[in-house]
N, C-alpha and C positions, 0 to 999 in steps of 0.2 A: 745694546743693539740686539735686535732679535735675530734668531738663527735663520740663515737662508733656507728657502723652501726646498732646495735641492737635498738638504740633509734628511735622513730617515726620521719618520714621525716619532719613533721611540726615544730619540734624543731629547725630546721635550721633557721627559719624565726622569731622565738620568742626570742627577744634579752633582755639582762639585761639592767637595767637603768645605764647610765653612772654616774648619780648623786650619785649612791651608792658608787662609787669610791671616789667621793668628800666627802661624808659623812664619809666613813671609815677613810680617811686620816685626816679629820677634828677632829674626835674623837681621833685619834692617837696623833695628835698635842696637843689637849687639855689635854690628859692624861700626856703629858710631861711638862705641865705647861703653854703652849701657850694660849693666849686669842683669842678665835674664835667667830666671830659673824655669826650666822646661818641665811642665807637667801636662803637656797637651798631646804628645804623640805616643802611641802605644808601642814603643820600642825599648827593650831593656837597655840600661846603660852598660851592662856587662858586655865585654867582647866575647866572640865565639870561643868556647873552651879550647885550650891548646891542643889536646889530642885530636880534635876535629880539624883544626887548622893544619897540623902536621900531616894528617892523612891526605888532606887536599894538596899540600905541597908535594908529597910523594907521588900522588897521581899525576900532577903536572910534569914532574921530572921523568916519570915513566911513560910520558906521551899519551896519557889517557884523555884525549881531547876529541875523540870521534863520537858520532851519534851512538846512543844506546837503544835497546828496544823501546818502543813507544810507551810501554807500561813500566819501564824502569829496569835497572840491573837486576837480574834474578837473585843475586846474592843479597841485595838490599831488601828486596821483597821478602826474602826468607828471614832476614834479620828482624824486620818489622813484625812479621808473623810470630817469630820466636819471642819477641818482646811482649806481645799480648799474652802469650802463654806463661812467661816467667813472672810478669808484673801483675797480670789481672786474671790468671788462670782461665783464659779463653783460648780454646783450640781453634786455630785459624789456618786455613790453607793459604800458602803464599800466593797462589794464583788469584786470590780474591783481593790482593793488595795491589793497587795501582799507584805508582810513584808519579808525582805531578809537579809542574812549575809553581810551587807555593800552594797554600790552601785555596787560593783564588782559582788556580787551575783545577783543583779537585771539585770545587763548586760548579765551575763551568761544565765539567764532564758530567757530573750528576744531573744537573738541570738540563743539559743538552740532550741527554738520552731519555729523560723522563717527561719533559714538559712540551706539550703541544700548544699551538696558538689558542689563547683564551682559557687554558687550564689555570686553575687557581692554586697558589701555594700560600699556606698560612704561616705567618711570621709574627714575632712579638714586636710591640712598640712600647718602649724603646728597644732598639736592636741594631746590629751592625748594618750600616746603610748599604754596603755593597750587595748584601743578600737580595734586597728588593730590586736593586738595579739589575742584577744578573737575571732574575726572574723575568724582568721586562725585556732584557736583551733577547731572550728566547720567545718573546711574544706571549708570555704568560701574564697572569694577573697576580701581583702580590697583594694579599689580604692581611691587613694588620689587625692584631689582637692587642688591645691596650692592656698592659700589665702594670701592677703597682707594687710598692714595697710591702703592702699588707699581705700579698701572696708571694713574696720573695721574687718578684719580677719574673715569674713563670706563669704560663696560662693553666687554668684548671681544665679538667676534662669537660666540665659543663660549658666553659667558654669556647672550647674547640667545637663541641657539638652545636653550639648556638650559631656559629658562623659557617658550619659545614654546608656544602651545596653539592649538586650533581657535578659541578665543574671542579671540585676540589681534587687535586691530584697528589699533593704532598703536604707534609708539615715539616718545616725547617726550624729547629730550635738549637740553642747553644748552651753548653754546660762545660766549664764556666762560661758565663755570658759577658759580652761586651755591649753596653758600658757598665753593667751593674755588678759584675762579679758573682752573680747568683748561680746556684747549681740546681739541676733537676734532681729531685729526690728519687729514690728507688721505687717508691710507691707510685709516684706520678708517671715515671717512665714506663712502668708496667701497665698502668691504666691507659695511657696514650697509645702505647704499642699495640695493645689488644684491640682497642677501638679502631685505630687506623688500619690494622690488618683486616678487621671485619668489613671495613669499607672498601677493601681492595685498593688501598692507596699506599703511599710510601712515607716512611718516617726517616728523616735525615737529621742527624745530630752533629753539630759543629763542635768538635772537641779540641780546637787548636790551642786552648790554654790548659789542656790536660797535663797534669804534673804540677801545676801551680795552684794547689789547694792548701788551705792553712788550718782548718779545724777538723779535717778528716783526710784519710789517705786518698790519693787519686783513684778514679774508677773509670769505667767505660760502659756506655749503654749496651754494648755487645754482650755484657754479662747478663742482661735482661732478656734479649731476644736476638737470635742469629740473623734475622732479616732486616735489622736496622742498618741504614747506610751511615757510614762514619766519615767525616772530614777531619783531617788532622794536619799538623805542620811541624817542621823542625825549627820554626822561627822563634817561638816564645820560650818554651821550657829549655830547649837546646841552644838558644841564643844564636840562631843562624838566619836572621832576618834577611840580610843582603844576599844570601846564597840562593834564595828563591826555590825552596824545596818543601813539598808537602806530600800527603798521600790520601787516597780514597779507598775505603773498604766497601765492597758491594757484593750482593748475592751472586752466585754462580751464573744465573741466567742473564745477567747484565754485562758480564765481563767482555764478551766478544764485541758488543756494541760500543762499550767504553773504549776498547782497544782501537776500533776503527775510527772513532771520533778523535781520540788522542793523536793518532797518526796524522789526521788532517789539521788539527788545531796547533799541535806543538812539535810534531815529529818525534821529539823525545824530551825528557826533563834534562836540566843542566848536568852534563857528564861529571865535571870535577866536583860539583856539589854532592852528587850521589856517592862518589868514592869517599869524600870527606865524611859523609853521614854514616858510613859503615863503622866509624869510630864512636858514634853517638851513644851506642848501647854498651860500650866497654865500662868495666867497673871504675876506672880512673875518671872517665867523663861523668858518669852518674854521681860520683862523689862530689864533683864540682857543681853539677846542676842542683843536687840536693842542698848543698851549702847555700846556693843562691836562693833557693826556695825559702829557706829559713830567714835569709836576709830580707826578702820581700815581706815575710810575715811580720818582722820587726817594724818595717816601714809602715805597713798597714796599721799595726797596733799603736803606733805613734800618731799617724795622720788622722785616723778616724775620730778619736776623741778631741783632737786639736781643732779639727774643722767644726765639730759640734759646739765646742766652746766659743768659736768665733761667731756662731749663729746660723750655720748651715744646718738644715734639717736632714738627718740621715736615719731612716727608720729600719733599714736592713743592714746586717753586718755582712759585708762582702766576703764570700767564702772562698773565692778563687780569682784567677787572673791577677791584674795589678791596677784595678780601677776603683774609685769611689764615686758613685753617682749621687749628687747632692742637690737637695731642694734649696734654691737660692732666692726664693720669693721675698724673703725679708729684705733683700738688698735691691732687687730689680725684677720686673716682669718681662725683661728682654735679655735673655742669656747671652746673645751675641754681643750686644752693646756692653753688658757687664764684663764679658771676657776681654773685649778691646780696651775698655776703660782701665781695668786692673793691670793689663799688660803695660799700658802707657804710664800709669801712676806708680804701680808697685813693682813692675818688672817681673811679674809672675804670669806665665802662660798656661792656660787650661782650655778645655774644649766646651763650646756651648752645646746645650742639649738638643738644639734644633738639627744637629748632624745625625741624630739617632731616631728621628721620627717626628710625630706630631703630638703625641699624648703628653700633656703637661711639659712639652719640650722647652717652652719659653721661660720656664722658671727653674730649669735644672741645668747643672753643669757637671762635667766629668773631670776629675783629677786623676792623673796617672802617677803612681808612686814608683816611677821608673828611674828616679835619680837618687843620689846618695842621701842617707838620713840627715847628714849635716845640712844639705841644701833644702831638704824638706822643712827642717826646723827654721831655716832662714826664710823660706817662703811663708810659713805661718806667721812669723814676726812681721814681715812686710804686709801681709794681708790684714793683720790685726791693726796695723798703723793706718792703713788706707780705708778700711771698712768702718 
C-alpha cells in the first residue's frame, strides 16, 4: 500500500531495513523450535562489562535519574577527552565533546547543524544505510560514491574530486566501516582532510567501531587533523548497545549550535547510562574489552577462510568492526532471496547487501561474527550442506 499523501515527501526515500524481515522470520522460526544461528544483526553477543553495569546500578540507587546538561555530564565529557589523550595522544578540550543518545544522536546533531536544504553529503556505497537517510531527514542530498574491494571499500581522493560540486557540504566516511570492516589509511585521511578543508567543507568520520581493529592498533582521524568531526559510541567496543549512548567531537565554533540543537532534540542523553559509562575507561573494564577484541579476531580468522572455501568471494581482509562483506554471485544474483532461502533451509541468518546501497548490492551479503566461535563453526557446516 502506498503512503498517504499527508506524509512528508522525504519519507519516500527513507527505507526500512531488509534485515528486519530476516530477523522477524528468524524469531518466528526459533519460536517454532527451529535452531537459528544469528549472523545478521550488528550487536555483540557479549553482555555489558560488569564494572559498567555496577556503576549504573550505583547511580540508580543514588537517585541519579534527573536530566543532565544537554551536552552530557561534565565528568563524562572530561573522561572521554582524557581517553583520547591516553589512548591516541590527542589533546582534546572536554568542551568539544558532546555526549549523545547513541551514535545516531551524534549524527543527527552533526548533520542538523551543517546541512541546509539541497546541500550534498558524500557517502560510500556500500555504507551504513542510516547515514543517507539522516541526510535526507535534514533535506540534504546524499551522494553515493561506489567503492570496491580493489580499493579497500574506501573512496580515493580522485573519486571524491570527481563527484564534488558547488552544493557539496560534507563528506561522511566510516573507519572501521559497516558493512565491510575497512579502515581509512593515514595517507588517505590526510589527503581527504586537506582537500575538504580547501573546499571549505566538513569532513565527518564515523568511528563507532573504534577499538575493534585486528591487524593494527585502534586510531582516530583526530590524529590527522583537529577540525575533523568525529562520531563515536559506547555500543560496540564497550558493549553498551541498549544503553543508547554515544558522543560527537566537533570544532569549537560549532559547540554552541550543537548545544542548542541538542536541547531541542533530546533535552539530555540518558542519565543512568552516562553514570554507567564513567566506568568504561577504568583499567578493569578495558581489560575485559581488550579480551573481547581478541576473541572477535579469532572469529574473523576462522570465518573469513571458511566462507571463501564455501565459494563466497571476499577480496578484502576486514580490518575492523565484526563484519565480512561477501560476494555471493556464485549462488544468486538476488541477495535478499538468498538470505531468506538459507534462513529457511539452513537456519542461518545474515544480511542482504541491498541494505547497504545499490553498488553490486544484489550479489553481496554481510555476515556478522557476533556469535560464539562454536556457533560460527556450526553455521559454516550448515551453509556447506545447503549450498
